[in-house]
N, C-alpha and C positions, 0 to 999 in steps of 0.2 A: 811688944817684941822690939829691944832696942836696934839700932842701928850701927852697925861700923865707921867712923869718921873715915871721909875720902880721904883724911892724908897714911891713915892707919891700913886701908887697904892699898892703897898703891904704894906703901912704903914691901906688905904682903907679897902683890904680886912680881915686884922690881927683885926680890928675894927668889920668885920662881922663875925666871926669867930665863932659865939654864937648863929648866927642868919640862921641856915638851910636855908630856905626858904630863904631867902636873897641871900645870897650867890649861890643857884644852878641861880636863875635867871645873876650872874654876867657871868654866861657858853657859855649864849647867847649873850653879848655884842660882842669881839671880839676874835682870837685866843689868843693873850695875856691874857687879863682877865682868861677865860677857861680854860689856865697851870696855873696860879696865886689862881685861884681859886680850884683849883683842886691840887694842893699842899697844902695847907692850909684843906681840907678835911681828906687828906691820914696823914697829921701828925699826926694828932691824932687818933688812930686809929677807936678810938671804938666810935669816932664822925658819920662815916655814914658805914654802914652795906653794902656788897654786893649787896646786893637786892635793898637797900637804889643807892646806884649809880648807875644802871643800870636803875634803876627807871626816875635818875634824869637825865641821856644818855637820855634817848628816849624822855622825858617831857621836858625837857627846851633846848636842842640843839639840832635842826635838822646839823647844818653844820660836828657833829660827827659821821665816819663812819668805824674808827678801835680802838680797847678795846685791850690796851696790863693788862691785871690780874695780880701783881706781889704777891706769894704769898711766905711771910716770913717766920723763925721756931714756928714763935711766934702767930701768928693767922690761924686759922682750917678754913677753908673752911663752912659755914653754909649753901651755899646757898642753895633751897631744890629742887627739880626736878619741882615738879610745877614750884617755880619762875622765875627760868633758862626758863620751856615751856612760862611763860605767857610775857618775855623777849626780846623770840624771836616772839612771837605772835604781839605785840605791836609793833616791831620793824614792821614786814609785814605790818603792819595799820601805821605809818606816813607819812607825808604826803610826804616828799622827801625816795623816793623811792631805796635809796640809798642800794646796798651791803654792808655789812661788813667782818672788816677786825680782827679778832678775834686771843690776841695770851697768851695763860697761860702763865708765867715767873715765873718758883722756884729758890732757892738755892740750893745748897746741902745739905744742913742741913736735917739727918736725920727725923727729925719731920715734915718739910717741904713739903716731898715726903711725903708720907706717907699724910699727909692731904689736899694737895691740892686738887685743884677743878676737876684737871681730872684720878683722880684716882676712881674716883666714876663712874662704869663702866652704870650706871642711863643717865647719866651726859650726857658722849661721847657717849650713843645710842641717845640724844637730838640735840646733837652738831651736829653728824654726821647725823643726819636726817634732818637738814638745810644746811648743805652744799649738801648733791645732790637735796635740793630743790632751791637751789641761793643764796639761803639767805645769807647765810654766803658764802664768794668769796675767800677769804688767811684765814689757819685756819693754827694755828703751837702752836708745846707744844716744850716751849728750859731750859735751865737752865743759870742763871744770875752769870756772875762770873766779876768778880772785871773792865771788861774791858767792858763792861757794856752789853746792848742788843739792837741786830739791828733786826727791823723785814722786 
């Protein structure tokens, strides 16, 4: 089977950028389509909230088992504890029941450090509960630098 050239795929995904439902379905095609779709989602940070992103992962892609949440200085985590809890419950109920690898990455900007997901004690209690239950097999909080981040 021949593969679609990367520039054609980028054009297709770019064309779909305003259609969240179709763009979410692109997560299912394969790894390349998923990576390209995710980049498009996150280019416009207002297009997809943390809650919507986590819901899309659970609903549309059975092949994702690693989630890295990057927090930048201009984005405040608005994920409620109930929404985080609902994500983990949905994760447990997926057809493919693999453990999750979760990383929260921040840059060293003061605003980012204050507003990242891991700064809420209730969120961390929920995360720790699911680590104990074996739902989360790897968890890491790290700082992003120019060299990047490796999970």
